[in-house]
N, C-alpha and C positions, 0 to 999 in steps of 0.2 A: 276179208275175213276167211279163214280156213274152215273147211267142213269139219264139224266136231268141236270148233272153238266157240266159247261163250264170252261175250263182252258185257260188262255191267258198268254203267256210268253213274257216278255219285256227285251231286252238286249241293252246295251250301251245308256241308256236314262238319266242317272244321275238324277233320280227323287228323290225328298224328300218324302219318304214314309209316314211320319207323315202328311205332307201337303196333299198328295194324299188321305190318309184316311179321313182327315178332309173335303176335297172337295167332296168326295163321300158321306159322311154323310150329309153335307149341301145340296147337290143336292137331295138326297132322301127325306130329310125333306121338301124341297121346293116343292117336288112332292106329298106331303101329307102322307108320310110314318112316322110311329112311329119308331124311330131309337135308337139303343144303340150300344156301342162299348166296346170291351175288352180292358184291359190294354195292351199297346204295350209290346212285349217281343221278344226274339230271334226266336220264332216260328211264329211271325207275329202279325197282328191285325185283329180281327174278327169284322165285322160290320153286325149287324142284323137289318132287316127292316120288319115291318108288315104294312099292309094296310087294311082298312075296305072295305065295299061294296062287290064287286065280290069276292075278295080274301077271305073274311070271309066265303063265301059259298063253296069255292074250297079247302081251306087249313084249317085244324083244328087250334084251338086257340093256341096249343102248338108248331106250326110250324112257321118258319120265312124264309125270303129270306136272305141268308147268303153270305157275300163277305169276303174272306180271302185274305189279302195282306201280302205276305211273301217274304223275300229275302233281297237283298242289292240294293242300288240305281242303279247300272248298270246291275243287273241281278235279276229280281223279277218276281213273279207269282201272278196273280189275279185269284182266284177260285170263281165261282158263282154258287149257287144252293139253294135248299130248305133243311132246317134242323130243328133241335129242337130249340125252343125259350128258351134261358137260362135266368132265373131270376137273376137280379142284375149283369148282364154281365159287367157293368162298373167297378166293383171292382174285377173281375175274370181274372186271367191270362190265356192265351190260353193253357198253358201247363196243366192246371188242368181240362180242358174239355175233354170229351170223343170224340175223333175225329170221331168215327163212328156216333155220333149224330150231328156233325157239318154239315155233308152232308149226306142226306138220299136218298134212292131210291124213286122215285116218280111215281104216277099213271098218267094216261092220262090227267085228268083235270089239275093237277099240271104242267105237261109238257107243255101243251098249254099256261098256264099262264106264265111259265118260259120263253118260247120262245119269247113271246111278251116283257116281262120286261127285260130279259137278253140282248136282242139285243139293246134296248134303253140305258140301263146302260153301256154296253160295249162300245158303241159309245162315250158316255160321258166320260168314263174312258180313252179311247184312246185320246180324246181331252185334258184331264187334263195332261196326260203323255207327249203329244206333246208340250204343252206350257211351 
């Protein structure tokens, strides 16, 4: 696990992972994030989000807030952290990405931002999974 990355495991939830990914994307968009997603694959779906303002000052333009949804409906993982912003992610399968760039080690300003945003998004993901 990379410093600043959060991992949440869900079991026995029978969640539709495509719907979950769509709900996460829509939530982020409604919160003012620019969002893109990878093509779904056996390795999961990567959702990337960037936000202007404070984030622009903290994280360089090639960085994004990354959420990887991976697994099966009754046993899946959600990983959240900062990583590289991939151009044209919508047409890229997760298998072709360098996993080392999906989640990067972060410095103190990024960690502070992560803690604030991750907590908020994880609560929202928990509510999506519970419904």
